[in-house]
C-alpha positions as protocol buffer text, in pm:
chain_id: "A"
residue {
  index: 1
  type: UNK
  ca { x: 9429 y: 10491 z: 7539 }
}
residue {
  index: 2
  type: UNK
  ca { x: 9679 y: 10760 z: 7638 }
}
residue {
  index: 3
  type: UNK
  ca { x: 9657 y: 10711 z: 8015 }
}
residue {
  index: 4
  type: UNK
  ca { x: 9584 y: 11082 z: 8072 }
}
residue {
  index: 5
  type: UNK
  ca { x: 9244 y: 11008 z: 8226 }
}
residue {
  index: 6
  type: UNK
  ca { x: 9276 y: 11072 z: 8600 }
}
residue {
  index: 7
  type: UNK
  ca { x: 8987 y: 11089 z: 8846 }
}
residue {
  index: 8
  type: UNK
  ca { x: 9061 y: 10853 z: 9130 }
}
residue {
  index: 9
  type: UNK
  ca { x: 9431 y: 10941 z: 9166 }
}
residue {
  index: 10
  type: UNK
  ca { x: 9374 y: 11309 z: 9256 }
}
residue {
  index: 11
  type: UNK
  ca { x: 9076 y: 11213 z: 9473 }
}
residue {
  index: 12
  type: UNK
  ca { x: 9285 y: 10962 z: 9668 }
}
residue {
  index: 13
  type: UNK
  ca { x: 9571 y: 11209 z: 9716 }
}
residue {
  index: 14
  type: UNK
  ca { x: 9325 y: 11476 z: 9837 }
}
residue {
  index: 15
  type: UNK
  ca { x: 9159 y: 11239 z: 10085 }
}
residue {
  index: 16
  type: UNK
  ca { x: 9497 y: 11115 z: 10204 }
}
residue {
  index: 17
  type: UNK
  ca { x: 9615 y: 11472 z: 10262 }
}
residue {
  index: 18
  type: UNK
  ca { x: 9302 y: 11564 z: 10456 }
}
residue {
  index: 19
  type: UNK
  ca { x: 9337 y: 11252 z: 10668 }
}
residue {
  index: 20
  type: UNK
  ca { x: 9698 y: 11348 z: 10748 }
}
residue {
  index: 21
  type: UNK
  ca { x: 9575 y: 11683 z: 10881 }
}
residue {
  index: 22
  type: UNK
  ca { x: 9300 y: 11509 z: 11077 }
}
residue {
  index: 23
  type: UNK
  ca { x: 9550 y: 11265 z: 11227 }
}
residue {
  index: 24
  type: UNK
  ca { x: 9788 y: 11541 z: 11335 }
}
residue {
  index: 25
  type: UNK
  ca { x: 9509 y: 11722 z: 11516 }
}
residue {
  index: 26
  type: UNK
  ca { x: 9324 y: 11416 z: 11647 }
}
residue {
  index: 27
  type: UNK
  ca { x: 9630 y: 11238 z: 11785 }
}
residue {
  index: 28
  type: UNK
  ca { x: 9747 y: 11558 z: 11954 }
}
residue {
  index: 29
  type: UNK
  ca { x: 9410 y: 11604 z: 12126 }
}
residue {
  index: 30
  type: UNK
  ca { x: 9396 y: 11238 z: 12232 }
}
residue {
  index: 31
  type: UNK
  ca { x: 9747 y: 11253 z: 12380 }
}
residue {
  index: 32
  type: UNK
  ca { x: 9662 y: 11573 z: 12568 }
}
residue {
  index: 33
  type: UNK
  ca { x: 9350 y: 11416 z: 12719 }
}
residue {
  index: 34
  type: UNK
  ca { x: 9497 y: 11078 z: 12807 }
}
residue {
  index: 35
  type: UNK
  ca { x: 9838 y: 11173 z: 12943 }
}
residue {
  index: 36
  type: UNK
  ca { x: 9715 y: 11296 z: 13284 }
}
residue {
  index: 37
  type: UNK
  ca { x: 9491 y: 11000 z: 13378 }
}
residue {
  index: 38
  type: UNK
  ca { x: 9746 y: 10752 z: 13246 }
}
residue {
  index: 39
  type: UNK
  ca { x: 10027 y: 10910 z: 13447 }
}
residue {
  index: 40
  type: UNK
  ca { x: 9818 y: 10900 z: 13763 }
}
residue {
  index: 41
  type: UNK
  ca { x: 9708 y: 10540 z: 13705 }
}
residue {
  index: 42
  type: UNK
  ca { x: 10062 y: 10424 z: 13632 }
}
residue {
  index: 43
  type: UNK
  ca { x: 10208 y: 10594 z: 13940 }
}
residue {
  index: 44
  type: UNK
  ca { x: 9939 y: 10449 z: 14165 }
}
residue {
  index: 45
  type: UNK
  ca { x: 9980 y: 10103 z: 14014 }
}
residue {
  index: 46
  type: UNK
  ca { x: 10358 y: 10096 z: 14057 }
}
residue {
  index: 47
  type: UNK
  ca { x: 10338 y: 10247 z: 14406 }
}
residue {
  index: 48
  type: UNK
  ca { x: 10070 y: 10014 z: 14542 }
}
residue {
  index: 49
  type: UNK
  ca { x: 10217 y: 9709 z: 14372 }
}
residue {
  index: 50
  type: UNK
  ca { x: 10561 y: 9787 z: 14510 }
}
residue {
  index: 51
  type: UNK
  ca { x: 10421 y: 9828 z: 14862 }
}
residue {
  index: 52
  type: UNK
  ca { x: 10240 y: 9494 z: 14828 }
}
residue {
  index: 53
  type: UNK
  ca { x: 10567 y: 9325 z: 14728 }
}
residue {
  index: 54
  type: UNK
  ca { x: 10756 y: 9481 z: 15020 }
}
residue {
  index: 55
  type: UNK
  ca { x: 10486 y: 9367 z: 15263 }
}
residue {
  index: 56
  type: UNK
  ca { x: 10498 y: 9014 z: 15123 }
}
residue {
  index: 57
  type: UNK
  ca { x: 10138 y: 9019 z: 15000 }
}
residue {
  index: 58
  type: UNK
  ca { x: 10261 y: 8941 z: 14647 }
}
residue {
  index: 59
  type: UNK
  ca { x: 10549 y: 8704 z: 14581 }
}
residue {
  index: 60
  type: UNK
  ca { x: 10757 y: 8853 z: 14302 }
}
residue {
  index: 61
  type: UNK
  ca { x: 11130 y: 8930 z: 14280 }
}
residue {
  index: 62
  type: UNK
  ca { x: 11209 y: 9299 z: 14295 }
}
residue {
  index: 63
  type: UNK
  ca { x: 11416 y: 9275 z: 13977 }
}
residue {
  index: 64
  type: UNK
  ca { x: 11120 y: 9135 z: 13784 }
}
residue {
  index: 65
  type: UNK
  ca { x: 10901 y: 9412 z: 13918 }
}
residue {
  index: 66
  type: UNK
  ca { x: 11160 y: 9673 z: 13818 }
}
residue {
  index: 67
  type: UNK
  ca { x: 11185 y: 9534 z: 13465 }
}
residue {
  index: 68
  type: UNK
  ca { x: 10807 y: 9527 z: 13429 }
}
residue {
  index: 69
  type: UNK
  ca { x: 10783 y: 9884 z: 13558 }
}
residue {
  index: 70
  type: UNK
  ca { x: 11031 y: 9995 z: 13292 }
}
residue {
  index: 71
  type: UNK
  ca { x: 10819 y: 9824 z: 13025 }
}
residue {
  index: 72
  type: UNK
  ca { x: 10506 y: 9998 z: 13153 }
}
residue {
  index: 73
  type: UNK
  ca { x: 10689 y: 10332 z: 13149 }
}
residue {
  index: 74
  type: UNK
  ca { x: 10793 y: 10267 z: 12788 }
}
residue {
  index: 75
  type: UNK
  ca { x: 10430 y: 10197 z: 12691 }
}
residue {
  index: 76
  type: UNK
  ca { x: 10324 y: 10514 z: 12869 }
}
residue {
  index: 77
  type: UNK
  ca { x: 10585 y: 10711 z: 12675 }
}
residue {
  index: 78
  type: UNK
  ca { x: 10463 y: 10558 z: 12349 }
}
residue {
  index: 79
  type: UNK
  ca { x: 10103 y: 10661 z: 12422 }
}
residue {
  index: 80
  type: UNK
  ca { x: 10171 y: 11016 z: 12544 }
}
residue {
  index: 81
  type: UNK
  ca { x: 10471 y: 11148 z: 12348 }
}
residue {
  index: 82
  type: UNK
  ca { x: 10548 y: 11228 z: 11982 }
}
residue {
  index: 83
  type: UNK
  ca { x: 10695 y: 10877 z: 11960 }
}
residue {
  index: 84
  type: UNK
  ca { x: 10337 y: 10765 z: 11888 }
}
residue {
  index: 85
  type: UNK
  ca { x: 10359 y: 10927 z: 11546 }
}
residue {
  index: 86
  type: UNK
  ca { x: 10690 y: 10761 z: 11459 }
}
residue {
  index: 87
  type: UNK
  ca { x: 10606 y: 10413 z: 11586 }
}
residue {
  index: 88
  type: UNK
  ca { x: 10232 y: 10382 z: 11521 }
}
residue {
  index: 89
  type: UNK
  ca { x: 10090 y: 10656 z: 11296 }
}
residue {
  index: 90
  type: UNK
  ca { x: 10352 y: 10639 z: 11023 }
}
residue {
  index: 91
  type: UNK
  ca { x: 10376 y: 10258 z: 11002 }
}
residue {
  index: 92
  type: UNK
  ca { x: 10001 y: 10193 z: 11016 }
}
residue {
  index: 93
  type: UNK
  ca { x: 9878 y: 10481 z: 10802 }
}
residue {
  index: 94
  type: UNK
  ca { x: 10157 y: 10529 z: 10547 }
}
residue {
  index: 95
  type: UNK
  ca { x: 10424 y: 10260 z: 10545 }
}
residue {
  index: 96
  type: UNK
  ca { x: 10203 y: 9950 z: 10551 }
}
residue {
  index: 97
  type: UNK
  ca { x: 9938 y: 10071 z: 10298 }
}
residue {
  index: 98
  type: UNK
  ca { x: 10205 y: 10193 z: 10057 }
}
residue {
  index: 99
  type: UNK
  ca { x: 10401 y: 9870 z: 10098 }
}
residue {
  index: 100
  type: UNK
  ca { x: 10087 y: 9666 z: 10033 }
}
residue {
  index: 101
  type: UNK
  ca { x: 10010 y: 9876 z: 9724 }
}
residue {
  index: 102
  type: UNK
  ca { x: 10360 y: 9821 z: 9585 }
}
residue {
  index: 103
  type: UNK
  ca { x: 10347 y: 9451 z: 9670 }
}
residue {
  index: 104
  type: UNK
  ca { x: 10014 y: 9395 z: 9496 }
}
residue {
  index: 105
  type: UNK
  ca { x: 10041 y: 9642 z: 9208 }
}
residue {
  index: 106
  type: UNK
  ca { x: 10419 y: 9646 z: 9162 }
}
residue {
  index: 107
  type: UNK
  ca { x: 10543 y: 9950 z: 8975 }
}
residue {
  index: 108
  type: UNK
  ca { x: 10230 y: 9970 z: 8762 }
}
residue {
  index: 109
  type: UNK
  ca { x: 10066 y: 10234 z: 8981 }
}
residue {
  index: 110
  type: UNK
  ca { x: 10212 y: 10541 z: 9145 }
}
residue {
  index: 111
  type: UNK
  ca { x: 9941 y: 10526 z: 9414 }
}
residue {
  index: 112
  type: UNK
  ca { x: 9619 y: 10342 z: 9486 }
}
residue {
  index: 113
  type: UNK
  ca { x: 9405 y: 10586 z: 9290 }
}
residue {
  index: 114
  type: UNK
  ca { x: 9621 y: 10540 z: 8979 }
}
residue {
  index: 115
  type: UNK
  ca { x: 9528 y: 10170 z: 8967 }
}
residue {
  index: 116
  type: UNK
  ca { x: 9159 y: 10264 z: 8949 }
}
residue {
  index: 117
  type: UNK
  ca { x: 9240 y: 10531 z: 8688 }
}
residue {
  index: 118
  type: UNK
  ca { x: 9406 y: 10261 z: 8477 }
}
residue {
  index: 119
  type: UNK
  ca { x: 9091 y: 10052 z: 8497 }
}
residue {
  index: 120
  type: UNK
  ca { x: 8859 y: 10341 z: 8414 }
}
residue {
  index: 121
  type: UNK
  ca { x: 9081 y: 10453 z: 8126 }
}
residue {
  index: 122
  type: UNK
  ca { x: 9009 y: 10119 z: 7962 }
}
residue {
  index: 123
  type: UNK
  ca { x: 8639 y: 10173 z: 8031 }
}
residue {
  index: 124
  type: UNK
  ca { x: 8645 y: 10513 z: 7860 }
}
residue {
  index: 125
  type: UNK
  ca { x: 8847 y: 10386 z: 7564 }
}
residue {
  index: 126
  type: UNK
  ca { x: 8623 y: 10087 z: 7503 }
}
residue {
  index: 127
  type: UNK
  ca { x: 8305 y: 10291 z: 7550 }
}
residue {
  index: 128
  type: UNK
  ca { x: 8422 y: 10545 z: 7294 }
}
residue {
  index: 129
  type: UNK
  ca { x: 8522 y: 10270 z: 7050 }
}
residue {
  index: 130
  type: UNK
  ca { x: 8182 y: 10102 z: 7078 }
}
residue {
  index: 131
  type: UNK
  ca { x: 7992 y: 10430 z: 7037 }
}
residue {
  index: 132
  type: UNK
  ca { x: 8164 y: 10495 z: 6702 }
}
residue {
  index: 133
  type: UNK
  ca { x: 7979 y: 10197 z: 6556 }
}
residue {
  index: 134
  type: UNK
  ca { x: 7643 y: 10366 z: 6613 }
}
residue {
  index: 135
  type: UNK
  ca { x: 7447 y: 10518 z: 6328 }
}
residue {
  index: 136
  type: UNK
  ca { x: 7112 y: 10676 z: 6274 }
}
residue {
  index: 137
  type: UNK
  ca { x: 6961 y: 10332 z: 6205 }
}
residue {
  index: 138
  type: UNK
  ca { x: 7161 y: 10132 z: 6461 }
}
residue {
  index: 139
  type: UNK
  ca { x: 7141 y: 10256 z: 6818 }
}
residue {
  index: 140
  type: UNK
  ca { x: 7250 y: 9930 z: 6980 }
}
residue {
  index: 141
  type: UNK
  ca { x: 7618 y: 10037 z: 7002 }
}
residue {
  index: 142
  type: UNK
  ca { x: 7514 y: 10349 z: 7193 }
}
residue {
  index: 143
  type: UNK
  ca { x: 7325 y: 10138 z: 7446 }
}
residue {
  index: 144
  type: UNK
  ca { x: 7620 y: 9902 z: 7484 }
}
residue {
  index: 145
  type: UNK
  ca { x: 7860 y: 10196 z: 7517 }
}
residue {
  index: 146
  type: UNK
  ca { x: 7637 y: 10344 z: 7786 }
}
residue {
  index: 147
  type: UNK
  ca { x: 7639 y: 10010 z: 7966 }
}
residue {
  index: 148
  type: UNK
  ca { x: 8019 y: 9998 z: 7947 }
}
residue {
  index: 149
  type: UNK
  ca { x: 8043 y: 10343 z: 8103 }
}
residue {
  index: 150
  type: UNK
  ca { x: 7780 y: 10278 z: 8370 }
}
residue {
  index: 151
  type: UNK
  ca { x: 7896 y: 9934 z: 8483 }
}
residue {
  index: 152
  type: UNK
  ca { x: 8263 y: 10025 z: 8455 }
}
residue {
  index: 153
  type: UNK
  ca { x: 8212 y: 10341 z: 8660 }
}
residue {
  index: 154
  type: UNK
  ca { x: 8008 y: 10152 z: 8921 }
}
residue {
  index: 155
  type: UNK
  ca { x: 8273 y: 9880 z: 8956 }
}
residue {
  index: 156
  type: UNK
  ca { x: 8556 y: 10134 z: 8987 }
}
residue {
  index: 157
  type: UNK
  ca { x: 8359 y: 10354 z: 9227 }
}
residue {
  index: 158
  type: UNK
  ca { x: 8266 y: 10055 z: 9442 }
}
residue {
  index: 159
  type: UNK
  ca { x: 8626 y: 9937 z: 9476 }
}
residue {
  index: 160
  type: UNK
  ca { x: 8757 y: 10289 z: 9532 }
}
residue {
  index: 161
  type: UNK
  ca { x: 8486 y: 10355 z: 9789 }
}
residue {
  index: 162
  type: UNK
  ca { x: 8584 y: 10046 z: 9990 }
}
residue {
  index: 163
  type: UNK
  ca { x: 8952 y: 10144 z: 9977 }
}
residue {
  index: 164
  type: UNK
  ca { x: 8864 y: 10497 z: 10093 }
}
residue {
  index: 165
  type: UNK
  ca { x: 8643 y: 10359 z: 10369 }
}
residue {
  index: 166
  type: UNK
  ca { x: 8928 y: 10139 z: 10490 }
}
residue {
  index: 167
  type: UNK
  ca { x: 9168 y: 10436 z: 10492 }
}
residue {
  index: 168
  type: UNK
  ca { x: 8921 y: 10664 z: 10675 }
}
residue {
  index: 169
  type: UNK
  ca { x: 8841 y: 10396 z: 10933 }
}
residue {
  index: 170
  type: UNK
  ca { x: 9213 y: 10334 z: 10982 }
}
residue {
  index: 171
  type: UNK
  ca { x: 9267 y: 10706 z: 11040 }
}
residue {
  index: 172
  type: UNK
  ca { x: 8990 y: 10713 z: 11302 }
}
residue {
  index: 173
  type: UNK
  ca { x: 9141 y: 10413 z: 11481 }
}
residue {
  index: 174
  type: UNK
  ca { x: 9488 y: 10568 z: 11481 }
}
residue {
  index: 175
  type: UNK
  ca { x: 9352 y: 10900 z: 11609 }
}
residue {
  index: 176
  type: UNK
  ca { x: 9203 y: 10717 z: 11908 }
}
residue {
  index: 177
  type: UNK
  ca { x: 9511 y: 10497 z: 11941 }
}
residue {
  index: 178
  type: UNK
  ca { x: 9672 y: 10674 z: 12241 }
}
residue {
  index: 179
  type: UNK
  ca { x: 9370 y: 10578 z: 12450 }
}
residue {
  index: 180
  type: UNK
  ca { x: 9390 y: 10210 z: 12358 }
}
residue {
  index: 181
  type: UNK
  ca { x: 9768 y: 10193 z: 12384 }
}
residue {
  index: 182
  type: UNK
  ca { x: 9730 y: 10336 z: 12732 }
}
residue {
  index: 183
  type: UNK
  ca { x: 9471 y: 10069 z: 12816 }
}
residue {
  index: 184
  type: UNK
  ca { x: 9733 y: 9804 z: 12744 }
}
residue {
  index: 185
  type: UNK
  ca { x: 9912 y: 9909 z: 13064 }
}
residue {
  index: 186
  type: UNK
  ca { x: 9670 y: 9721 z: 13286 }
}
residue {
  index: 187
  type: UNK
  ca { x: 9557 y: 9360 z: 13266 }
}
residue {
  index: 188
  type: UNK
  ca { x: 9189 y: 9442 z: 13321 }
}
residue {
  index: 189
  type: UNK
  ca { x: 9176 y: 9674 z: 13018 }
}
residue {
  index: 190
  type: UNK
  ca { x: 9431 y: 9506 z: 12793 }
}
residue {
  index: 191
  type: UNK
  ca { x: 9163 y: 9329 z: 12589 }
}
residue {
  index: 192
  type: UNK
  ca { x: 9047 y: 9666 z: 12456 }
}
residue {
  index: 193
  type: UNK
  ca { x: 9394 y: 9727 z: 12315 }
}
residue {
  index: 194
  type: UNK
  ca { x: 9390 y: 9392 z: 12136 }
}
residue {
  index: 195
  type: UNK
  ca { x: 9042 y: 9470 z: 12001 }
}
residue {
  index: 196
  type: UNK
  ca { x: 9172 y: 9801 z: 11865 }
}
residue {
  index: 197
  type: UNK
  ca { x: 9474 y: 9631 z: 11713 }
}
residue {
  index: 198
  type: UNK
  ca { x: 9262 y: 9360 z: 11549 }
}
residue {
  index: 199
  type: UNK
  ca { x: 9041 y: 9627 z: 11389 }
}
residue {
  index: 200
  type: UNK
  ca { x: 9349 y: 9800 z: 11248 }
}
residue {
  index: 201
  type: UNK
  ca { x: 9463 y: 9466 z: 11104 }
}
residue {
  index: 202
  type: UNK
  ca { x: 9115 y: 9416 z: 10959 }
}
residue {
  index: 203
  type: UNK
  ca { x: 9124 y: 9741 z: 10761 }
}
residue {
  index: 204
  type: UNK
  ca { x: 9479 y: 9681 z: 10643 }
}
residue {
  index: 205
  type: UNK
  ca { x: 9375 y: 9336 z: 10515 }
}
residue {
  index: 206
  type: UNK
  ca { x: 9069 y: 9491 z: 10349 }
}
residue {
  index: 207
  type: UNK
  ca { x: 9293 y: 9749 z: 10181 }
}
residue {
  index: 208
  type: UNK
  ca { x: 9526 y: 9479 z: 10049 }
}
residue {
  index: 209
  type: UNK
  ca { x: 9246 y: 9250 z: 9928 }
}
residue {
  index: 210
  type: UNK
  ca { x: 9074 y: 9527 z: 9732 }
}
residue {
  index: 211
  type: UNK
  ca { x: 9400 y: 9605 z: 9554 }
}
residue {
  index: 212
  type: UNK
  ca { x: 9455 y: 9235 z: 9486 }
}
residue {
  index: 213
  type: UNK
  ca { x: 9106 y: 9199 z: 9336 }
}
residue {
  index: 214
  type: UNK
  ca { x: 9159 y: 9513 z: 9126 }
}
residue {
  index: 215
  type: UNK
  ca { x: 9487 y: 9381 z: 8990 }
}
residue {
  index: 216
  type: UNK
  ca { x: 9318 y: 9049 z: 8913 }
}
residue {
  index: 217
  type: UNK
  ca { x: 9049 y: 9228 z: 8714 }
}
residue {
  index: 218
  type: UNK
  ca { x: 9309 y: 9442 z: 8535 }
}
residue {
  index: 219
  type: UNK
  ca { x: 9505 y: 9127 z: 8449 }
}
residue {
  index: 220
  type: UNK
  ca { x: 9191 y: 8963 z: 8309 }
}
residue {
  index: 221
  type: UNK
  ca { x: 9111 y: 9272 z: 8103 }
}
residue {
  index: 222
  type: UNK
  ca { x: 9469 y: 9303 z: 7977 }
}
residue {
  index: 223
  type: UNK
  ca { x: 9476 y: 8935 z: 7884 }
}
residue {
  index: 224
  type: UNK
  ca { x: 9152 y: 8962 z: 7690 }
}
residue {
  index: 225
  type: UNK
  ca { x: 9215 y: 9312 z: 7553 }
}
residue {
  index: 226
  type: UNK
  ca { x: 9364 y: 9205 z: 7220 }
}
residue {
  index: 227
  type: UNK
  ca { x: 9072 y: 8968 z: 7171 }
}
residue {
  index: 228
  type: UNK
  ca { x: 8825 y: 9242 z: 7261 }
}
residue {
  index: 229
  type: UNK
  ca { x: 8979 y: 9483 z: 7011 }
}
residue {
  index: 230
  type: UNK
  ca { x: 8977 y: 9218 z: 6740 }
}
residue {
  index: 231
  type: UNK
  ca { x: 8608 y: 9135 z: 6785 }
}
residue {
  index: 232
  type: UNK
  ca { x: 8296 y: 9326 z: 6699 }
}
residue {
  index: 233
  type: UNK
  ca { x: 8295 y: 9633 z: 6929 }
}
residue {
  index: 234
  type: UNK
  ca { x: 7943 y: 9561 z: 7053 }
}
residue {
  index: 235
  type: UNK
  ca { x: 8038 y: 9205 z: 7152 }
}
residue {
  index: 236
  type: UNK
  ca { x: 8357 y: 9336 z: 7314 }
}
residue {
  index: 237
  type: UNK
  ca { x: 8151 y: 9587 z: 7511 }
}
residue {
  index: 238
  type: UNK
  ca { x: 7916 y: 9316 z: 7637 }
}
residue {
  index: 239
  type: UNK
  ca { x: 8211 y: 9103 z: 7745 }
}
residue {
  index: 240
  type: UNK
  ca { x: 8362 y: 9398 z: 7928 }
}
residue {
  index: 241
  type: UNK
  ca { x: 8031 y: 9460 z: 8106 }
}
residue {
  index: 242
  type: UNK
  ca { x: 8042 y: 9099 z: 8225 }
}
residue {
  index: 243
  type: UNK
  ca { x: 8393 y: 9156 z: 8362 }
}
residue {
  index: 244
  type: UNK
  ca { x: 8273 y: 9469 z: 8542 }
}
residue {
  index: 245
  type: UNK
  ca { x: 7988 y: 9274 z: 8702 }
}
residue {
  index: 246
  type: UNK
  ca { x: 8240 y: 9012 z: 8809 }
}
residue {
  index: 247
  type: UNK
  ca { x: 8459 y: 9284 z: 8962 }
}
residue {
  index: 248
  type: UNK
  ca { x: 8161 y: 9426 z: 9151 }
}
residue {
  index: 249
  type: UNK
  ca { x: 8078 y: 9083 z: 9296 }
}
residue {
  index: 250
  type: UNK
  ca { x: 8439 y: 9038 z: 9405 }
}
residue {
  index: 251
  type: UNK
  ca { x: 8450 y: 9382 z: 9566 }
}
residue {
  index: 252
  type: UNK
  ca { x: 8132 y: 9314 z: 9763 }
}
residue {
  index: 253
  type: UNK
  ca { x: 8275 y: 8989 z: 9901 }
}
residue {
  index: 254
  type: UNK
  ca { x: 8607 y: 9138 z: 10010 }
}
residue {
  index: 255
  type: UNK
  ca { x: 8490 y: 9292 z: 10344 }
}
residue {
  index: 256
  type: UNK
  ca { x: 8361 y: 8954 z: 10465 }
}
residue {
  index: 257
  type: UNK
  ca { x: 8688 y: 8786 z: 10364 }
}
residue {
  index: 258
  type: UNK
  ca { x: 8893 y: 9055 z: 10540 }
}
residue {
  index: 259
  type: UNK
  ca { x: 8683 y: 9019 z: 10855 }
}
residue {
  index: 260
  type: UNK
  ca { x: 8741 y: 8643 z: 10857 }
}
residue {
  index: 261
  type: UNK
  ca { x: 9116 y: 8681 z: 10810 }
}
residue {
  index: 262
  type: UNK
  ca { x: 9148 y: 8958 z: 11070 }
}
residue {
  index: 263
  type: UNK
  ca { x: 8928 y: 8760 z: 11309 }
}
residue {
  index: 264
  type: UNK
  ca { x: 9176 y: 8476 z: 11294 }
}
residue {
  index: 265
  type: UNK
  ca { x: 9460 y: 8721 z: 11343 }
}
residue {
  index: 266
  type: UNK
  ca { x: 9294 y: 8883 z: 11644 }
}
residue {
  index: 267
  type: UNK
  ca { x: 9235 y: 8543 z: 11801 }
}
residue {
  index: 268
  type: UNK
  ca { x: 9612 y: 8499 z: 11811 }
}
residue {
  index: 269
  type: UNK
  ca { x: 9688 y: 8842 z: 11955 }
}
residue {
  index: 270
  type: UNK
  ca { x: 9600 y: 8743 z: 12310 }
}
residue {
  index: 271
  type: UNK
  ca { x: 9815 y: 8430 z: 12278 }
}
residue {
  index: 272
  type: UNK
  ca { x: 10100 y: 8648 z: 12157 }
}
residue {
  index: 273
  type: UNK
  ca { x: 10050 y: 8876 z: 12457 }
}
residue {
  index: 274
  type: UNK
  ca { x: 10056 y: 8580 z: 12692 }
}
residue {
  index: 275
  type: UNK
  ca { x: 10377 y: 8456 z: 12531 }
}
residue {
  index: 276
  type: UNK
  ca { x: 10536 y: 8800 z: 12561 }
}
residue {
  index: 277
  type: UNK
  ca { x: 10435 y: 8826 z: 12926 }
}
residue {
  index: 278
  type: UNK
  ca { x: 10569 y: 8478 z: 12995 }
}
residue {
  index: 279
  type: UNK
  ca { x: 10899 y: 8562 z: 12826 }
}
residue {
  index: 280
  type: UNK
  ca { x: 10930 y: 8862 z: 13057 }
}
residue {
  index: 281
  type: UNK
  ca { x: 10897 y: 8640 z: 13362 }
}
residue {
  index: 282
  type: UNK
  ca { x: 10556 y: 8778 z: 13460 }
}
residue {
  index: 283
  type: UNK
  ca { x: 10253 y: 8552 z: 13456 }
}
residue {
  index: 284
  type: UNK
  ca { x: 9977 y: 8783 z: 13354 }
}
residue {
  index: 285
  type: UNK
  ca { x: 9711 y: 8578 z: 13171 }
}
residue {
  index: 286
  type: UNK
  ca { x: 9468 y: 8781 z: 12969 }
}
residue {
  index: 287
  type: UNK
  ca { x: 9176 y: 8549 z: 13048 }
}
residue {
  index: 288
  type: UNK
  ca { x: 9126 y: 8293 z: 13319 }
}
residue {
  index: 289
  type: UNK
  ca { x: 8818 y: 8136 z: 13473 }
}
residue {
  index: 290
  type: UNK
  ca { x: 8799 y: 7906 z: 13772 }
}
residue {
  index: 291
  type: UNK
  ca { x: 8514 y: 7883 z: 14016 }
}
residue {
  index: 292
  type: UNK
  ca { x: 8372 y: 7631 z: 14253 }
}
residue {
  index: 293
  type: UNK
  ca { x: 8043 y: 7643 z: 14434 }
}
residue {
  index: 294
  type: UNK
  ca { x: 7965 y: 7984 z: 14289 }
}
residue {
  index: 295
  type: UNK
  ca { x: 8265 y: 8132 z: 14473 }
}
residue {
  index: 296
  type: UNK
  ca { x: 8595 y: 8251 z: 14326 }
}
residue {
  index: 297
  type: UNK
  ca { x: 8914 y: 8224 z: 14523 }
}
residue {
  index: 298
  type: UNK
  ca { x: 9244 y: 8390 z: 14438 }
}
residue {
  index: 299
  type: UNK
  ca { x: 9605 y: 8287 z: 14462 }
}
residue {
  index: 300
  type: UNK
  ca { x: 9902 y: 8519 z: 14474 }
}
residue {
  index: 301
  type: UNK
  ca { x: 10158 y: 8395 z: 14225 }
}
residue {
  index: 302
  type: UNK
  ca { x: 10418 y: 8544 z: 13996 }
}
residue {
  index: 303
  type: UNK
  ca { x: 10327 y: 8905 z: 14054 }
}
residue {
  index: 304
  type: UNK
  ca { x: 9964 y: 8867 z: 13949 }
}
residue {
  index: 305
  type: UNK
  ca { x: 9636 y: 8764 z: 14101 }
}
residue {
  index: 306
  type: UNK
  ca { x: 9436 y: 8498 z: 13924 }
}
residue {
  index: 307
  type: UNK
  ca { x: 9141 y: 8271 z: 14017 }
}
residue {
  index: 308
  type: UNK
  ca { x: 9207 y: 7908 z: 14119 }
}
residue {
  index: 309
  type: UNK
  ca { x: 8991 y: 7619 z: 14235 }
}
residue {
  index: 310
  type: UNK
  ca { x: 8914 y: 7608 z: 14603 }
}
residue {
  index: 311
  type: UNK
  ca { x: 9076 y: 7317 z: 14779 }
}
residue {
  index: 312
  type: UNK
  ca { x: 8844 y: 7057 z: 14929 }
}
């Protein structure tokens, strides 16, 4: 097993390179389309809100309004300038996946594809070893070797496909990111930003879990490898097929696990937003419901408008 067998590594690098090109073009187009409407909406919001404060329709200190306006301008700059690439594209698409890969795989793999190449190199080595036991009167080793190749390739392809799907979906989300970052400017549309962010977390968790499962399978194979080599090659091949089936089952369960974890994370994003808004001195709840008699009344408080119960 010389480790020269490489299929998934070059494929992953090629896909990653194409996604980089797609991101450069897609983010640029999204910024060009969203900058005008966002600028107009932000100017109107600040202008009308400032007039309402000066008229006394909304009770909010001018300093708090000025600080909040600066924050909104910073978000606008993040969504419509090259800062989006430095603060969102690079961390989400490169830094976090590479950090997760190093955390899970250590220094054993140069990139994600190399981890799958390591797994499939063992498949090829064991399949070749089993096939050598075949003879003109004993075809069973050939059948077992074929099973090793087929089930090993299916397990590796399934895991690699899920990793690639997570990376492609993450690229699509990041390409549309300027739109959703811009939606975070206004309370009525802020939930769409948190939905976008929770989906990005979902695919990052999926990416990490697939690598964790792959490293678990590689550890099981490495632990049993000496025993497999010391046994009858046909028996070793059957045991390896069982491990490949186990890996396939794990890979199929990972998306549901990632969705559950990311769902819990997204449930806390709105709470985090509320806490951040409260720390800034602005009471801007992301959700609030209060009605009485089928009629909603409003109360001006803290620079925002929210429903309250009607007094008797």
